[in-house]
C-alpha positions in Angstrom: -16.7 -0.3 9.7 -14.7 1.6 6.9 -12.8 -0.1 4.3 -10.3 1.4 2.0 -8.8 -0.6 -0.8 -5.4 0.2 -2.3 -3.9 -1.4 -5.2 -0.1 -2.7 -4.7 1.7 -3.9 -7.8 4.5 -6.0 -6.9 7.7 -5.5 -9.0 8.9 -8.6 -7.4 6.5 -11.1 -8.8 4.4 -8.8 -11.1 1.3 -9.9 -9.1 -1.4 -7.2 -8.2 -2.5 -7.1 -4.6 -5.2 -5.1 -2.6 -4.6 -3.2 0.6 -7.4 -2.8 2.9 -7.6 -1.1 6.1 -10.8 -1.7 8.4 -11.5 0.6 11.5 -13.6 -0.8 14.3 -15.1 1.6 16.9 -12.3 0.8 19.4 -9.4 2.4 17.6 -7.8 -0.8 16.7 -7.4 -1.7 13.1 -6.7 -4.6 10.8 -4.7 -4.0 7.6 -5.0 -6.8 5.1 -4.1 -7.3 1.6 -4.4 -9.9 -1.2 -1.5 -11.7 -2.5 -0.8 -15.0 -4.5 -1.2 -17.7 -1.9 2.0 -19.4 -3.4 4.1 -16.2 -3.0 3.1 -15.3 0.8 5.8 -17.4 2.2 8.4 -16.0 0.0 8.0 -12.3 0.7 8.2 -10.1 3.8 5.5 -7.4 3.7 6.5 -4.0 5.1 3.5 -1.9 6.5 4.8 1.9 6.7 2.9 4.4 8.8 3.0 8.1 9.2 1.2 10.9 11.3 1.9 13.6 9.0 1.4 12.1 5.6 5.1 13.0 4.8 7.7 10.9 6.9 6.9 7.4 6.8 8.6 4.8 8.9 8.3 1.0 8.9 5.7 0.2 11.7 5.9 -3.6 11.2 7.1 -6.3 9.0 4.6 -9.1 8.4 5.7 -12.7 7.3 3.6 -15.7 6.2 0.4 -13.7 6.4 -1.6 -10.8 4.7 -2.9 -9.1 7.4 -1.9 -7.6 10.9 -3.8 -6.1 13.7 -2.6 -2.8 15.1 -3.5 -0.2 18.1 -3.1 3.1 16.5 -2.6 6.5 18.2 -5.2 8.9 18.3 -5.4 11.4 15.3 -5.1 10.7 11.5 -2.5 7.9 10.4 -1.5 7.1 7.0 -0.4 3.6 5.7 1.2 1.7 2.7 2.4 -1.6 2.3 5.4 -3.1 0.0 6.4 -6.4 -0.5 10.1 -7.5 -0.3 12.1 -10.5 -1.3 15.5 -11.6 -2.1 15.2 -9.2 -5.3 14.6 -6.2 -3.4 11.6 -4.1 -2.2 8.6 -3.5 -4.1 7.2 0.2 -5.1 5.0 1.5 -2.3 1.0 0.9 -2.6 -1.3 3.6 -2.5 -1.9 5.2 0.5 -4.8 4.5 2.9 -5.6 6.7 6.1 -7.5 6.4 9.3 -10.3 8.9 9.6 -9.4 12.6 10.7 -11.1 13.9 13.9 -14.4 15.3 13.6 -14.7 19.2 12.7 -15.8 21.5 15.5 -19.4 22.5 15.3 -20.2 25.8 14.3 -22.1 28.9 15.5 -21.2 28.8 19.2 -22.4 31.7 20.9 -22.5 33.4 24.5 -25.5 35.1 25.9 -25.5 37.4 28.9 -27.9 35.8 31.5 -30.1 38.1 33.5 
């Protein structure tokens, strides 16, 4: 399982958080982050996703928890998380991504058979 940590600095409560993405072999992933336990019930976490690292959309909103299990589409996926409350939405965390598809092997050759 591959772990990638991302720091999230919340402008809402000035708390630091860690965003962690874990990729099990079946293609499902768990995104989880650290946040002050007393603040978790007061915020909505927004998980954003992109398939091109440019155009991000809200994939899901998470309330009362600091993790979410997802089924992702094949190919590269990029994620970031924010925290929101009455005062607004925090700046985005750093970006975590699922692994890219493997590179093609090289030196493919054809040989004429007798």
